[in-house]
N, C-alpha and C positions, 0 to 999 in steps of 0.2 A: 495629418500634415507631417512632412519629413523634417528632420532636424536641420539646424544651420550647417552642420558639417556635411550632410548629404547634399544640400543645395550648393555648398561650396565646391565639392568634388565635381558636380555637374558643370559649374561655371568654369572651373579649371579645365575641364575636358573641352568645353566649347570655345574657350579663349575669347569670350565676348569682349566688346569694347577694345578691339584691336589688340587682343592678347593681354590685357591688363589682368592682374591677379585679383582675387576677391579682396585681399587686404588693401590693395591699391585703390580699388573701387570704394571701399569703406572710408579710406583715408580722404579721398577726394570729396566724398559726400560730407564728411564731418568738417573738413576745412571750409567748404562752401557754406555749411550750416552756421559757422561762427560769425559770418558776415550778414546773416539774414534771419528774420523772425519766421520766415516761411519754412516748411518742411521739404527737404530735398528728396527726390526719389528717382529710381530707374526701374522701368517696367519692361522686362523682356517679353514682348507680345508673342514671340514665336515659341519660347520655352516655358511660358507661364511662370516666370520667376519675378518676384518683386523685391527690390532692395530700397530701403528708406532709412532716413536718419534715426539715430537712437532717440533723439528728442521726441519724435513722433510716437515711438513705442511707449513712452511714459504717459502721453496724453490720450492715446487711442488704444483699443484692445488688440494690438499686434504683439505676439509673443516674442518676436525676434526681429532683427534688422533685415534678415534674408529669409524670404518665404518662398518655398517651392510649391508648385501646384496652388498658386495663390488665388485662383478664381473664387473658391468657396470662402476663403478668409476675407477677401474684399467684400463679398456679398454680405457677410455678417456685419461689416463696419458701415456700409452704405445704408442709408434709410431705405426701407422696403419700397416706398413710393417712388424713389428716384433710381432704383437699381436698373430697371429695363432701359431707361434713357442712357445711363452711363455705359451699360454693357453694349448697347447698340453702337455708341460712338467709338468705343475701344475696338469693337469688331471691325469697323470700317478702317481704323488705323492699322489693324493687323493685316487686313486684306490689301492694303495699299490704296484704298479708295480716298484716303485723306492723310495728310502728314502732320496735322496739329490736333491737339485735344484742348479745348477751352470751354469748360462748363462750371456753373455754380450749382451746387447741390448740398445735400446734408449727409454728414457722418454722425455716428453715435460714439460718444466718448466712453471712457472706462466706467463712468457712473451711469451709463445708458441715457445721457442727456443729448439733445439734438445740438449739433454744431454746424452752422452753415460754413461751407468752405468754397474756395475758388481753386480749381485744379487747372494748371496751365502746363502744357508740355509740347515738345516737338519730336517727331520721329526721325531717328538717324539709323543708318544701316551699319551693323556691327559685323564681326567675323561670321563667316559661313552664311551671310545673308540674313542674319537675325535682325528683325525690326525692333528697335529699342526706343521706347518713349521716355524721354528725359525731361524733367521739369520740377515744379514746386507746387505744394499745397499751402494755401494761405487761409487763415481763419477770417471770415468776413466780419465777425463781431469783435475782433481784437481791436482795442482802442489805439488810436494814434498816440505817439509819444511826443509829438510837437504840434504847436498850434500856429497856423499860418496867419491868424488875425493879429495876435499879440506878439508873436515871436518867442513865446515862452514854451517850456516843455509842459506836457499834459499829465493827466492823472496816472496814466500807465507808467510814465517815467518816475513820477513821485513814489508810486508804490514800489517800484524796483529799487530806487535809491534808498528809500526809508527801510526797506527790507534788509539791505546790505548794512546800512548804518546801525540799525537796531541790533543786528547780529554782531557786528565788529566793534562798535564804539558808541553804545547808547548814551553814555555819560556826556558826550560832546553836544547833545541836543539841548539847547536852553529853553526854547519854546516853539510851538507851532501855532500860527494864527490863520484862521479861515476867514476870509473877507468876502462879503456878498453885497451886491448892489440892491438897494431897497426897492427901487421902482423900475427895475430893468424890463419887466414884462410890459409895463405901461409905455416905456420908450419904444420898444419894438412894435407894439400895436398901433401907437399914434404916429410914429415917425418912420417906421420901416426898419428892416434888418440892417441896412447900411448904417443908419444912425446908431443902432445898437452896437455894431462892430466898432464904430468910431469911439463910443463910450468905453468899450472894453480896452481899446488901444490906449485911450487917455488914462484910464485907471492903472493899467500895467505900467505906464511911464511914471505915474505918480508914486507907485509903490517902489519901483526900481530906483527912483531919485532919492527915496527916503532911506532905504536899507543899505548896508555896507557890503563889502565883497564876500564876507563869509556867510551871507544870508542867501538862501535859494528861494526863488519865486516860481510858482507853477500856476497854470490855469487849470481849474477843475471844470466840472460840468457847467454849462450855461453861463451864469454871471458870477461864479465863485473863483477865488484865488487862494492859494496856500503859501504862506511865508514860513520858511524853516530857518531858524537861527541856530547854527551849529559851528563849533570851532573852539579855540582856546578861551575866548572871553565873549560875553554878550555884547553886541554892538550897541543896542539901545533897549531899554525896558519896553515891553510890548505896548504898554499904554502910551508911551512917548511915540512909538512908531505909528500907532493908530491916529494919534492927534496930528502928527505931521502929514500923514496921508490925507486926513480931512482938510488940513490947511492947503495942501497941494491941489486938491479938488476945487477948493474955493478960489484959489488963484487962477486956475484954468478957466473956471466959469466966468470970473470977472473979465479975464482977457478976451473971452468970446462974447462979452456983453450979455451974459446970462441968457443966451439963446437956448441953452439947455442946462438944466441943473438936476443933480442927483445926489443922494446921500448913500453912505455905506455903513453896514453893521459888521461886527467882528466877534468871533468866538476864539478864546485863547486857551491852550493847554500848556501848562508849565509843570515843573517838578522833575522827579526822577523818571526817566523813560525806560529804565532797565526792566526787562520782563514784559514790556508792552508789545503788542503786535500791531502791524499796520492797520488791520481791521478795527482794532480797539481805538486807535488814534483817530481814524476817520470818523468813527461813530461819536467819539467824545467831542471833537471839534465841530461836527455837524450839530450836535445837541447844543453846544455853547452858542453857536451862531443863531440857531433857532430861538434860543432863550433871549438873545439880544433883540431879535425881531419881534418876538411876542411881547417884550417889555416896552415897545414903543419905537423901535428902530433908531438908526443914527446914533448907535452907542456900541460899546465893547463890553462883553461879558466874559469872565473867566469860567472855565469848567469847574463845577463844584460837584464832587462825588455824591454828596447827600442829596442834592437836587436831582441828579441823574438816577439815583436809586428810587426816589419818589416817582420820577417819570416812568421807570421800568415797572414799578408797582402798578401805576395807572394802566400800562399796557397789559399787564397780567389780569387786572380787574376787567378791562375791556374784553379780553379774550374769554374770561369766565362768563361775563354778561352775554356775549354773543353765543356761546355754547348753550347757556340756559335758555336763551330766546329760541334757538333752533331746536331745543327739546321741549317744545310746547310750553314755553314760558315757565320752565321748572324753577322753583324757588321764588318766583314773583307772587305777591299777594297784595290785594287792595284792603287797606284799613279804612275805617269810617269814624269821623269825629262829629258829634252832634252839633247842630246849629239850632239855637233856641230863640224864639220870638219873645219880645218883651211886652207885647200888646196884651193888656188884661192879665198879667201874670206871666209866668215862664212856661212856654209850651214848645215842645219839639216840633219843628217844621221841616227839617231836612238834615243833610250831612254833607261833609266834604270828603271826597274820595282821595286817599293818600297812599302813594305807592311804597311798598316795602319789598326788600329782597334778602333772601337768606341763601347762603352758600357755605358749604362745609369748609372751604378755605378761608372765608372772611367773616364768619359768624354773622351777627345781625348788623350789617353795615348801615351807617346813617345815610339817608337820602341826600344829605348835603355833600356826601363824598361821591356816591355812584351816579346821581342824576346828572351832574355836569359832564361826567364821562359819557353817559348815554347821549347827551346833547352834542358833544364834540365829535362823536363818532357817527351821528345820525341814527343810532339805534333807538333813540327816543321816539322815532316815528312808529315802528311796530309796537313798541311798549306802550306808547300813547293810545294806540288803537285797542290794545288789550285792556287798559284801564277804562277806556270809554265804554267798551262792551260790558265789562264786569260791573261797572257802576250803574249802567242803564238797567241791567237785569235785576240788580239788587233793588234799585229804586222802584221798578215795576212791581216787584214782589211786596215791598214794604208799603206800597200804596193801599194794600188791602187792610192795613191797620190805620194808616193816616192818608186819606185820599189826596190831600194837598201836598204830600211829601215831595220834596225836590232834592236833586242831587247836584253838587258842585264838583266839577272836574277841572283840574289844572291843565293849562295849555302851555307848551314850550314855544319860544320864538322860532325854534327849528320847525315845529309842526306848521306854524303860520306861514313860513317862507318856503318850505321845501316839500310839503305834502299837499295832497288834494283834500284839505280839511273839510270843505263843504260836502264833498262826496261821502267822506267817512261818516260825518255826523248824520246826514240824511239816511244813509244805509243803515246806520245803527238804530235810529229811532223807529224806522220802518220795520226792521227785522224783530226788534224787541217788542214793538207795539207800544212804545212810550210816547206820551203826549209831549211834544217839543217844549211846551211851557214848563215842564218838570225838570228840564236840563238847563243848568247854568254853567257857562264856561268861564273859568277864572284866568285872568291875564295879569302878570306883574307889570308895574310901571315901566321898568327898563326894557321889557320885552316888546312894548308896542309904541313907545313914545316917538321914535324916529321911523315911522312906517311910510311905505309908498302908497300910491293910489290903489294898487291892487289889493293891499291889505285892508284899506279903508272900505273898499267895495265888498270884501269878504265880510267885514263887520256888518255892513248894511244888509247883505243877503241873509246873515244869521238872524238879525233882528226881524227881517221881513218874514222869516219862517217861525217867529215867536220863540226863538232860542235866545235867552238873555245872557248878558255879559256882566261879569263882576270884575272890579278893579281890585286886585290883591296887593297886599303889602304897602298900602298908601302911607306915605310919610317916610319911606326909605329911599325914594328916588327923587324925581323932579318935582313931584307934588304940584303939577301945573293944573289949575282948575279949568283952564280952557279945554283940556282934553276930555274932561267929564262931560261937557256939553257937546263936544264934537263927536265923541264915540257913543254917547247916550247909554252909559252903564246903568243897569238896574240897581246894582249894589256897589258900594264902596266899602272895602274892608280895611279898617284902621289897624296898622301893624302893632304887634306886641311891644316893640321897642318904643314906639311913639306913646303908647299907653303907659309904659313904665315911667317915661319922662313926666307925663302929666300927673302921675301919682306922687311924684317927688317935688314938682314945681307948680306953683300957682299960675305962673306965666304960661307954661306949656298946657296946663289944664284949660286956661282961657282960649288958647289957640285951637285946641281940639274942639271946644264948644263952638267957636265961630265957624270952624271948618264944617262941622256937622250941620250947623244952621244953613250954610251955603249949599251943601250937598242936598239937603232937604228942599231948598228953594229951587233946585234944578230938577226936582221930581224923582231923585234917587234915594234909596234906602242906605242905612249905615249898619255894618256889622262890625262889632268891636272884638278884636282877637286877643287872646292871651290872658283872659281873666282867670285867675287861679284861686283867689281867696275871697271869702264873703265880704271882707272890708273893701277890697278892690271893686267888687260888684256894686256895693252900695255907693261908693264914691263916684264911679264912672256912670252910673245910671242917671246922675244929675245932668249929664251931657245929652240925654235923650237918644240913645242909640236904638235902632229898630230890632237888632239881633245881637246875640252874644255867642261867642265861640271861645272855649277855653277849658282848661283842666278842671275848673270849678264844676262844670256840668258833665264833663267826661273826657277821658283821653282817647286817642285813636285806638280802635279795636277791630279785630277781624269781623267779617260779616256775621258769623254765627253768634259771636259774643255780643256784638252790637244789637242784634235782633233780640237776644235774650234779656239784655240789660235795659234797653230803651223801648222796645215795642211789645214784649210779652210780659215784662214785669209790671206789677201794679205800683203806682206812685214812684215812677222811675226818676222823675225830676224833683 
């Protein structure tokens, strides 16, 4: 490619654009560029010279504003799949077969990322009959700076304004509040987009009525707004602003006879904005708003750095979990805790499979920390299958020592609602060759209490295939006896916390005794969890449990250790 000066000499010689000099052409383009976000250009189709704004050279891989023999340079910028289409259209313009160029296609930016552009130009005749295509290139993905629904400026404008403000006078920013409508999706789905637009307009008016002249208001994506208080003094404390917005919404709803009602949540970032970037501010306010919604909605939450760091750590843990899952469940292991029958002495009859995870970055993390992250991310589904298969294989092996040995596997509510659990269970018992009666699936109270008919049908299908269900952690949730009869659990497991209360209180001891009697009357067995001492065992045996599980008989252990301690060793219990 020739230098700018070489191209400039050629332009001077040709006196294109009615004799204008190169500097005059550059000046015209840059003046026009100041009044537009689009990139201005002139393409001399006859001389193969491309002149474009300096702004475009910073965004796209053009080395200079003036490019001689530009065909090859343009070829490298245009996406390969689009080049033939563009070249054909430009050739028609060069030959005089058409006088306009109007196409949407892809350019590659300086990071080699795809950018959809709209190129619009008109052919004019310059000096010596040169055909010149003059026009603009616009990025189709560039966000609008104004919103026609609310009359407010959009996120692109916010980012531009805040970038300048943070650079020139960050101390003038008192707070930024991100406000979001709690049930906006529901309004759109039930009443239509026009109703949603009306709500957006109403909320914009409510915010604008509340804030003062020094407060800027922007509409962000979908149902979110940003309030920026900057100036000499704070107009109102953010909590007061939020309360007044709530009150304005209530007044509007009353005036319209409550034909439509909605609430809003808000996240607020206060403090020193020096050194902060626009991206950081957007992340912080989004996090605070999401915290308000996670906390029950219709409330305001301030940004708390410590909470954000916990959130980031959860993201890091989730990433590590996903990586280990994708590497053949690296670091995951199933531990087993003995379940002992109380009939005719204490006898090992089964074990509960318990998930463990080891990672170099997090040591031996408690399941109470990583299991909720697995559930929130949906990763519990593949991990749940891993546990099911591992436990089934172990159970099949250990039945050579104890033929009636059974294995208990915990189920997450995510597996119930979002996976094909019946297919997974059937495939597992068939491939392993395990008798379905040897598998017991454990469900926590809170995980199944509010189930739909599909889940209840799943429970019935499991029972029909002789796969039993156990109700885990009884005493920590609703403790509704009606569900014991409705679901027909084979086993009810009394939670350790409930047992601990009974050991300290005669009243609670009597409650457990009555509960066990009722469970027995429904034809279900009782497993008492968390027995750790000999005295505890003696005391709780008076309630007549059918099974015991706890540290007194054994802590959770890897498969090999469990087998050595409880199946191969003599007098293990």
